[in-house]
N, C-alpha and C positions, 0 to 999 in steps of 0.2 A: 503494499499499500504506500503510494507516494506521500511525502511529508505534508504537502498542502492538503491533501484530502483527510489525512489523519487530524490534522490541526482543526479543519472545518468540522469534522464529526465531533471532536471533543468540545469545541467551543459551542456548537449547537446543543450538546447535552447539558453543558453547565449553564447556558443561557435559559433553557426551558427550567432547570432545576432551581436556579437561583431566582428566577422570575416567581416561581411558586413559593419560595421560602421568603416571605415578606413579613412585615409586623403582625399582620392578621394571622398568618401561619403560627407565628411563636405564641401568640396570645391564645387562640383556639386550642392548641395543643396542651397548654398548661391548664387552661380552664376545664376542658374535657378530662383530662387526667384526674384533676381534683374531684370532679363529679362522678366519674364512673370507676376510678381506680385501676386495678389490673385489666378490668374487663374493656377498657378502651383500647387494648391491644387487638381485639377482635375488629373493632371499627377500622383501625389502621390497616390490618391485614385485608379486610374487604376492599378498603379504597385503593390499596395498591393493585388488586386484581382489576378493578374498574378502571383505574388510570392506565394500565397497560393495555387493555382492550381499546380504549379510546385512542390513545397515541399511536399504537401500531397501525390502526386503520388510517388515521389521518396522515401520518409521516409517509407511509407507503404510497398513498394516492398522490400526494403533493409531489413526492420524489419522481414517481413514474411519469406523470405529466409535465413536470418541470415548471409548473406555474403556481402561483399563490392561490390561497383558498378562495379570494373573491373572484378571480378569473374562472376558476373551476365551477363555482356556484352559479356564475352567469352562463356557463355552458349547460348546466342542469336545468336551469330556469331563468330566462332573461330577467335582470332586475334583482334576482336573489343576492348576487354578489355585492351590490350597492347596499341592500338592507343589512347583509352580514357585516360589510365594512363599517357601516355607521353604528351598529350595535356595539361592535368590538372597539371602536374608537371611543364612543361614548363612555363605556365601561372602563376602558383604560384610562381616560382622562380623569374620571372621577375617583378611581382607586389610586391614581398617581398623586392625588392631593394627600391621600392617606399614607402613601409611601414616602412622600417628601416630609410629612409631618413626623413619621418614624425615624427618618434619618436625623431630623433636628432633635428630636427626644433622645436619640442614641448619643449624639455628640454633647448633649446637655448632661447626660449621665456619666460619660467618659471624660469630658473635660470641663463641665461646668458652664459652658457657653449658653447664652439664651437660646431657647428653641427655635425662634425665628431666624437667628442668626445661623445656627446650625443647619437648618433647612436650606438657607440661601447658599451657604459654602458647599453643601453637598450636591446642591443643583448645579453649581458652578463646576464642580468637579466632573459630574455626569456629562454636562455640556462639553467640556474640554475634550472629551473621548471622541465626540462627533466633529471636532474641529480639525483633527488631523487628517492627513491624506488617506491613510489607510484605516478608515473609522471602524470598519467591520473587524479587522484583525485586533485592533486596539480593544475593542469591546470584548472579543474572545478572551485575551490575556487578563482583562480585568475581572470578568465573571469567573475564571477558572481559579485565579489567585484567591479571591474573596470567599469562593465556593469552599475551598480547602480550610480556610480561616474559620468558616461557620461551622463545619462538621467537626474539626479538631477542638475548638474551644468548648463546644457543647458536649463532646464525648468526654473531655476532661472533667467537666461538671457532673456528668452522668456516673462516672466512676467515683467522684468524691461523695455523692449523695447515697452511695451503696444501696441501690434498689433491690427488691426481692425478684431477681430475674427468674427464678423457677416459677413463681407464681404468676408473673406476666407472661410466661411461654404457655403455661396451662390455660389461663383465661383468654388468651388469644385465639384458642380453638374452641373452648368451652366457657363462654362468658357467663357471669352470674346475672348481669344486667346488660340490657341492649337499648340503645338510644338512636333512633332513625335520624333525628336531627343532626347528631354528631357526625354521621356518616355522610349525609348530604353536604353538610358544611365543609368537611375536610376534603371532600372530592371536589366540590367547587372551587375550593382554595388552592387545589393541586393542579387541576386541569380545567378550571372553569375560564370563561372569557377569553382574554387575548393569550393566555398561558398555553392553551391547547396547541396554538399554531407557532409559538415562539421559535422552537428548534427547527421545525420543518421549513419556515420562511428563511431562516438563516442559512440553511443549506442551499435553498434555491438561489439566494443571493450569491453564495459561494460557488455557484456552478456545479453543484453536486445533484445530478439529475439523471433520469433514464432508469429503465428497468434493471439494468445491470448492477446499479447502486443499491437496490433494495436489501440485499443482506447486510451490506455495511451500515445502511441507514437504520435498519432494524435494530442492530447492535447499539447504535447511538441513542435510539429512543428508549431501549431497555436501561441503558446507562443513566439517561436523564431521569427516569422514574426511580432507579436505584439510588441515585444521589439524594433526591427529595425525600425518598422514604428512609434512608440511613439517618438523615437529619431529623425526620419525625421520629423514629425509634429511639434515637439517643436522648432527644428532648423529652419524650414520653418516659423514658427511663429515669432521667435526672428529675423530672416532677414527681414520678412515682416514689423515688427514694425520699423525697422530701415529705410528701403528704403521708407516706407509710409510717412516718415519725410522728404523726399527730400535729404537724405544723400546718398553719393555714397560709395560703397564698394571698398576697395584697391584690384586692379587687382592682385597684388603680393600675397596677403593673404587674400581673401575675407571673409572667415569664421572667422578669427582673427578680422577683422575691424567690423564685426557684434557685437562681444563681446565688443570691445573697445567703439563703438558708443553707446552701450546700457548702459554700466556700468563704463565708464571711464577707467583710467589706471589699476584699479584692474581687470577689463574685459580682458584686454590684457593678464594678468598673467593666469587668468582662461581659456583664449583661448589656452595657451601653455599647461595647465594641461589636457584640453580635447583633443586636438590633440595628445599629448603624450600617453594618455589612449586609444584613438582609434587606434593609430598606433601600439602600443605594443601588444594589443589584436589581432590585424590583423596579425602581425608577427607569433605569436603563432599559429593562426588559419590557416594560409596559409601553414606554415611549417607542422603543424600536419597532415592536410588533404592531401596535396600533397604527403607526404611520406606514408599515409595509402593506396594511389593507388600503390605507387611503391613497397610496402611490398609484394604484390601478385606476383611480377616478379621473385623472387628468395627467397629461404628459408632463406639465410644469412640475407636478408634485414628485413624479418619477425622477425627473432631471436633477431636482434640488432637494432630494429626500433628507440628507443630513441637516439642512436648514430647517426642514419641517420638524424633525425630530427635536432639535434645539428650542424651536418655538413650542412644541409640545411641552417639554419640560419646564420651560420659562412661564408658560401659562399655569400649569400645575402648582408652580411655586408661588406665583402671584396671588392665586386664589387662596392657597393656604395663609400666606402672610396678611392678606387684606381681610379675608373672611373667617379663617380658621377651617376646620373641618366640617363641611355642610352635612351634618349627620343623616338628615332625612334623604338627601340626595344620594349619599353613599348607600344607604339601606335600599332605596328604590333600585338603584343601578345593580346593587348586588343581587336582588331578585331577578332582574334582567340577564345579569351574567349567568345565573343559574340556568337559563333557557338557551344561552348561546351554544353550550356543549351539545345538547341533543339536535339542535338545528345544523350545527356545523358537522356533527358526526353522520347524521343521516344523510346530509348532502354529499359527503365524501364517499359513503357506502353506495348510494346511488351512482355517483360518477364512476366508481370502481367497476361497475358492471355494464358500462356504456363503451362499446369499442370506439366510437367516434371520439371519446375523450382519452381512453387509456391505451387505445391500440390493441396489440396481441397480448398484453399483460393479463394474467389471470389472477384474480384476487382470492385468496383462501376462503372457501364457503364458511368454514367454521368461524373465521374471524369476523365476517359479515354478519353471521347470526348472533354472536355474542355482542357485536357492535349495536345491533338493532335493539337487542334486550337492554342493554345499558342506555341507549338513548331514550327509550320508552320509560324506563324506570326514572331516570333523571328528569324527563319532562313531566312525568306525574308529580314527582317531589317538588319541582319548580311550580307547577300549578297549584299544589297544595300550600305551598309558601306564600304565593301571591294571595290566595283566596282566604287564608285563615291567620297566618302569622304576620303578614305585612300590615293589614289594617291596624292591628294592635300596636305595632312599633311606630306607626305614623300617627296613631291617634293620640 
């Protein structure tokens, strides 16, 4: 395998994984671990299976066609690509406000700078990546480096908290309690919205395309899910070690309190670094992937995409500095993001079985069946969320 291809595959895997590992990812894992204890391991295991099914379907089809998801969606049904692009961009922009806020909070914990200033400095760093000539490669190196930092620091805290590993393994296959909301939430947080397409779109931009690349791309997709899953598991174990000792997590910042309980004051600083790394990589991933959809809407956006990414990050930061996190908007777009996965996944599966789109490529029937099941389950869960839970949150 040539060095350029290997680098692109690794970069795509880390872009998807670090896009998934944002401030919400950290908070959700800590909160659900406190609520469900060792049984949360079952939700994690089930989410990994769902993630793999979704990503393998989507990455394969995008690679075979050599086109981004918006163009494929338009080939399935004219206008569908535009709808998908607007949904992804809207969700990415709203959640990037939260990502920027998380980066600011991380620097506040780590270095004591005001949250707004930390957000601005972090956004400036993210923007710098897209000012260099080889923006794609710079982004790859950045996400790979911080991806290792995220996993290594959290693994250290997991060991320090001394979790009951045996109990966690048992309850991962034989849970005492089960919570559907936790499964839907962590699946949406790992492959929902723009995250589903992040790695595959990076590969298209890196000229990794064609049916002959499917085996390598499949390995990259599995690696991406593996990285995000390892991070989820070590954070789960770290939180489990803390709550198993009867300690309570701080509702204002549950993930940071895991680190503090496990390793003292130094853990609090480590939590700031982990939160910042998770947030800043999500800022980059959300902006890049959202703009990758918009690029297909007009030739000018395609030609000047790095500038559009910069503008995307700048607008997200400006909204946070001037308004703060618009909670109701974030909640509403969160519900919409939950519907992007089934729409995008079903579209890719339909495309996978149209010769006019994929040519001679034969998509595995089992993967298609599993993909349809995942899409329908997530669509039903998203509809339930909008009908029942959303009005209460907005009310």
